[in-house]
C-alpha positions, 0 to 999 in steps of 0.5 A: 452496485458492485462489491468494493474488496481490499486486502489488509493486514490485522492489527488486532484479532478479527472473527472471520465472518464467511459461513461455516468458518470459525477461523480467527484473524490474528494480528499481522495476517492478511485478510480480504475486506469486502464492502457492499454499498447500500441499495443492493438489489439481491441482498436489500441492505439500507446501509453499508454491509462489512465483511472480513475473510480470512485468507484461507476462506478467500482462497477457498475457490480457487482465486487468490486474495490479490485476484479478487481485489477490486482494481483502483481507478486513476487518479485524475488531476484538477484539469480532469486528465488522468495522472502520470505516475512519476518513473524513477528513471524519468526524474532528474535531481533539482540540484547537482550532487556535492559530496562535501561542502565547499571550503571557504578559503584555500588550504596553505599548509598540511599538518601531517605526523612525522614519519619515524625512521 
């Protein structure tokens, strides 16, 4: 089975779990979170294996973290069709825009301050 990799932002300090690294992932830094499902033939694990890797270690071999992330599949609707992403230009407002609410009665007089000469 394949490894699942995502980019996360640390909320608390974590130790980097790459082999010759002793860095600490500080809060606010991005890191690569890798998960290996159970039953892998190479590792022989019986439970989920999880690993947090700091950015310098993840990019050590020439690939950026964004290139290493597992691509997500498109979500499917209940009928089994791929859900269409709503485009900002594709949507129409449900009702027309009104700047101010309409007045309930007509304006009869306007009270303006007198001009001083």
